[in-house]
ROTI-836643 format. One record per residue (C-alpha): residue number from 1; residue in one letter; x, y, z. Coordinates in steps of 0.001 Angstrom, whole numbers, plus 500000, padded with zeros to 6 digits. Layout:
@sefi NUM loti A c1 X c2 Y c3 Z;
...
***
This chain:
@sefi 1 loti X c1 647889 c2 572453 c3 589475;
@sefi 2 loti X c1 648251 c2 574782 c3 586503;
@sefi 3 loti X c1 648683 c2 578334 c3 587824;
@sefi 4 loti X c1 650133 c2 579625 c3 584540;
@sefi 5 loti X c1 647075 c2 578355 c3 582640;
@sefi 6 loti X c1 644714 c2 579877 c3 585215;
@sefi 7 loti X c1 646545 c2 583236 c3 585108;
@sefi 8 loti X c1 646636 c2 583306 c3 581302;
@sefi 9 loti X c1 642915 c2 582567 c3 581145;
@sefi 10 loti X c1 642086 c2 585163 c3 583799;
@sefi 11 loti X c1 643848 c2 587892 c3 581815;
@sefi 12 loti X c1 641584 c2 587143 c3 578844;
@sefi 13 loti X c1 638414 c2 587390 c3 580965;
@sefi 14 loti X c1 636505 c2 584737 c3 578961;
@sefi 15 loti X c1 632786 c2 584225 c3 579276;
@sefi 16 loti X c1 633280 c2 580484 c3 578868;
@sefi 17 loti X c1 636276 c2 578165 c3 578477;
@sefi 18 loti X c1 636319 c2 575061 c3 576273;
@sefi 19 loti X c1 638798 c2 572363 c3 577355;
@sefi 20 loti X c1 639773 c2 569540 c3 575002;
@sefi 21 loti X c1 639979 c2 566160 c3 576778;
@sefi 22 loti X c1 641359 c2 563018 c3 575165;
@sefi 23 loti X c1 640072 c2 560769 c3 577955;
@sefi 24 loti X c1 638570 c2 561400 c3 581409;
@sefi 25 loti X c1 641927 c2 561803 c3 583155;
@sefi 26 loti X c1 643580 c2 564049 c3 580598;
@sefi 27 loti X c1 644013 c2 567780 c3 581181;
@sefi 28 loti X c1 642590 c2 567662 c3 584709;
@sefi 29 loti X c1 644855 c2 570542 c3 585739;
@sefi 30 loti X c1 643626 c2 572629 c3 582798;
@sefi 31 loti X c1 639998 c2 571875 c3 583730;
@sefi 32 loti X c1 640627 c2 572930 c3 587336;
@sefi 33 loti X c1 642332 c2 576138 c3 586171;
@sefi 34 loti X c1 639515 c2 576935 c3 583739;
@sefi 35 loti X c1 636840 c2 576325 c3 586378;
@sefi 36 loti X c1 638475 c2 578972 c3 588569;
@sefi 37 loti X c1 638086 c2 581557 c3 585797;
@sefi 38 loti X c1 634794 c2 580974 c3 583956;
@sefi 39 loti X c1 632070 c2 578425 c3 583227;
@sefi 40 loti X c1 633812 c2 575527 c3 581545;
@sefi 41 loti X c1 632711 c2 573063 c3 578874;
@sefi 42 loti X c1 634700 c2 569899 c3 578219;
@sefi 43 loti X c1 634994 c2 568087 c3 574912;
@sefi 44 loti X c1 635750 c2 564484 c3 575829;
@sefi 45 loti X c1 636871 c2 562390 c3 572877;
@sefi 46 loti X c1 637135 c2 558885 c3 574338;
@sefi 47 loti X c1 636235 c2 556838 c3 577378;
@sefi 48 loti X c1 639265 c2 555775 c3 579375;
@sefi 49 loti X c1 640850 c2 555396 c3 582775;
@sefi 50 loti X c1 638964 c2 557453 c3 585349;
@sefi 51 loti X c1 641272 c2 556365 c3 588149;
@sefi 52 loti X c1 640180 c2 555074 c3 591538;
@sefi 53 loti X c1 639743 c2 556368 c3 595036;
@sefi 54 loti X c1 640816 c2 559969 c3 595548;
@sefi 55 loti X c1 641788 c2 560411 c3 591896;
@sefi 56 loti X c1 638325 c2 559328 c3 590737;
@sefi 57 loti X c1 636665 c2 561561 c3 593341;
@sefi 58 loti X c1 638773 c2 564508 c3 592126;
@sefi 59 loti X c1 637783 c2 563870 c3 588496;
@sefi 60 loti X c1 634131 c2 563485 c3 589492;
@sefi 61 loti X c1 634308 c2 566879 c3 591180;
@sefi 62 loti X c1 635867 c2 568512 c3 588124;
@sefi 63 loti X c1 633399 c2 566973 c3 585671;
@sefi 64 loti X c1 630501 c2 567719 c3 587994;
@sefi 65 loti X c1 631503 c2 571383 c3 588109;
@sefi 66 loti X c1 631596 c2 571797 c3 584319;
@sefi 67 loti X c1 628669 c2 573529 c3 582654;
@sefi 68 loti X c1 628491 c2 570726 c3 580094;
@sefi 69 loti X c1 630519 c2 567952 c3 578521;
@sefi 70 loti X c1 630306 c2 567191 c3 574808;
@sefi 71 loti X c1 631496 c2 563893 c3 573386;
@sefi 72 loti X c1 631237 c2 562050 c3 570070;
@sefi 73 loti X c1 631418 c2 558731 c3 571950;
@sefi 74 loti X c1 628367 c2 557179 c3 573590;
@sefi 75 loti X c1 630775 c2 555084 c3 575675;
@sefi 76 loti X c1 632379 c2 558237 c3 577067;
@sefi 77 loti X c1 628959 c2 559608 c3 577991;
@sefi 78 loti X c1 628005 c2 556354 c3 579688;
@sefi 79 loti X c1 631277 c2 556321 c3 581614;
@sefi 80 loti X c1 630843 c2 559892 c3 582855;
@sefi 81 loti X c1 627315 c2 559194 c3 584051;
@sefi 82 loti X c1 628066 c2 555788 c3 585616;
@sefi 83 loti X c1 631612 c2 556151 c3 586932;
@sefi 84 loti X c1 631918 c2 559880 c3 587646;
@sefi 85 loti X c1 628244 c2 560502 c3 588476;
@sefi 86 loti X c1 627918 c2 563441 c3 586087;
@sefi 87 loti X c1 624294 c2 564411 c3 585623;
@sefi 88 loti X c1 623056 c2 562847 c3 582375;
@sefi 89 loti X c1 621451 c2 566122 c3 581292;
@sefi 90 loti X c1 624895 c2 567776 c3 581231;
@sefi 91 loti X c1 626629 c2 565228 c3 578978;
@sefi 92 loti X c1 625736 c2 565524 c3 575307;
@sefi 93 loti X c1 626709 c2 563162 c3 572493;
@sefi 94 loti X c1 627547 c2 565117 c3 569351;
@sefi 95 loti X c1 628562 c2 562633 c3 566651;
@sefi 96 loti X c1 631611 c2 563279 c3 564518;
@sefi 97 loti X c1 631372 c2 562699 c3 560833;
@sefi 98 loti X c1 629685 c2 563828 c3 557712;
@sefi 99 loti X c1 626493 c2 562927 c3 555934;
@sefi 100 loti X c1 627143 c2 560231 c3 553351;
@sefi 101 loti X c1 625867 c2 561346 c3 549948;
@sefi 102 loti X c1 623088 c2 559313 c3 548360;
@sefi 103 loti X c1 624988 c2 558860 c3 545094;
@sefi 104 loti X c1 627616 c2 556129 c3 545482;
@sefi 105 loti X c1 630065 c2 558101 c3 543360;
@sefi 106 loti X c1 630131 c2 560898 c3 545938;
@sefi 107 loti X c1 630096 c2 564640 c3 545362;
@sefi 108 loti X c1 633539 c2 564678 c3 543681;
@sefi 109 loti X c1 632293 c2 562272 c3 541005;
@sefi 110 loti X c1 634753 c2 559457 c3 541754;
@sefi 111 loti X c1 633594 c2 556061 c3 540509;
@sefi 112 loti X c1 634658 c2 554576 c3 543848;
@sefi 113 loti X c1 633855 c2 556611 c3 546984;
@sefi 114 loti X c1 637027 c2 558284 c3 548267;
@sefi 115 loti X c1 637306 c2 559245 c3 551917;
@sefi 116 loti X c1 639914 c2 561693 c3 553128;
@sefi 117 loti X c1 641299 c2 561839 c3 556657;
@sefi 118 loti X c1 643659 c2 564541 c3 557885;
@sefi 119 loti X c1 645255 c2 564588 c3 561309;
@sefi 120 loti X c1 648136 c2 563496 c3 563508;
@sefi 121 loti X c1 649073 c2 559894 c3 562909;
@sefi 122 loti X c1 648703 c2 558940 c3 566562;
@sefi 123 loti X c1 646628 c2 556299 c3 568310;
@sefi 124 loti X c1 644060 c2 558693 c3 569764;
@sefi 125 loti X c1 642958 c2 559826 c3 566307;
@sefi 126 loti X c1 641497 c2 556392 c3 565543;
@sefi 127 loti X c1 643009 c2 555940 c3 562094;
@sefi 128 loti X c1 643614 c2 552277 c3 562978;
@sefi 129 loti X c1 639821 c2 551970 c3 563246;
@sefi 130 loti X c1 639466 c2 553541 c3 559795;
@sefi 131 loti X c1 641989 c2 551068 c3 558350;
@sefi 132 loti X c1 640118 c2 548166 c3 559996;
@sefi 133 loti X c1 636868 c2 549476 c3 558462;
@sefi 134 loti X c1 638488 c2 549602 c3 555014;
@sefi 135 loti X c1 639640 c2 546004 c3 555497;
@sefi 136 loti X c1 636096 c2 544904 c3 556390;
@sefi 137 loti X c1 634490 c2 546872 c3 553567;
@sefi 138 loti X c1 636841 c2 545580 c3 550883;
@sefi 139 loti X c1 636580 c2 542001 c3 552217;
@sefi 140 loti X c1 632816 c2 542344 c3 551829;
@sefi 141 loti X c1 633158 c2 543555 c3 548257;
@sefi 142 loti X c1 632398 c2 547204 c3 548986;
@sefi 143 loti X c1 634662 c2 549455 c3 546948;
@sefi 144 loti X c1 636253 c2 552359 c3 548812;
@sefi 145 loti X c1 639442 c2 554413 c3 548670;
@sefi 146 loti X c1 641001 c2 556269 c3 551580;
@sefi 147 loti X c1 643569 c2 559045 c3 551472;
@sefi 148 loti X c1 645283 c2 559850 c3 554777;
@sefi 149 loti X c1 647243 c2 563055 c3 555285;
@sefi 150 loti X c1 649393 c2 563821 c3 558284;
@sefi 151 loti X c1 652473 c2 562860 c3 560230;
@sefi 152 loti X c1 652962 c2 561423 c3 563676;
@sefi 153 loti X c1 654622 c2 558844 c3 565867;
@sefi 154 loti X c1 652342 c2 556005 c3 564692;
@sefi 155 loti X c1 652739 c2 556660 c3 560973;
@sefi 156 loti X c1 654918 c2 553629 c3 560250;
@sefi 157 loti X c1 652573 c2 551305 c3 562168;
@sefi 158 loti X c1 649514 c2 552670 c3 560324;
@sefi 159 loti X c1 651211 c2 552392 c3 556928;
@sefi 160 loti X c1 652136 c2 548768 c3 557710;
@sefi 161 loti X c1 648540 c2 547999 c3 558750;
@sefi 162 loti X c1 647252 c2 549434 c3 555461;
@sefi 163 loti X c1 649499 c2 547382 c3 553175;
@sefi 164 loti X c1 647381 c2 545754 c3 550462;
@sefi 165 loti X c1 644384 c2 547989 c3 551141;
@sefi 166 loti X c1 643150 c2 550896 c3 549019;
@sefi 167 loti X c1 644685 c2 553376 c3 551473;
@sefi 168 loti X c1 647133 c2 556067 c3 550358;
@sefi 169 loti X c1 649232 c2 558165 c3 552726;
@sefi 170 loti X c1 650283 c2 561608 c3 551557;
***
């Protein structure tokens, strides 16, 4: 229950509320509060634990009441449809990312493509996946450089994982 969130939203009289969701069980209280005030759209970043029994039924009710759910992860969409019985026409995959330029040097003119990532250095941001991708690319002879900006509780672990790779932390 999040009465302070509900009351703060109600004062603003929104036409729609967007709720950021790390995984299916995150921010359930905020979703419930938002649904009491206005049509609500969720942005679900990752699949994850949807609980069981009453907890799962509660989440299914919340997700089913949302106007739409957007996610960059096909797995999250599949989980919502299969596990929480959200109507497939209300869950939309919107990929993250950027278009890769046709010229291998990239728009900045670097001889080796340089990718920048900025965010909290925490597990949910997926920077470990980026480091693994750099490892695979360089092992396959594909040149790439990565510059990571940010701070967070997993910074030391990520820096250790990137040792020996063309990854710079700033």
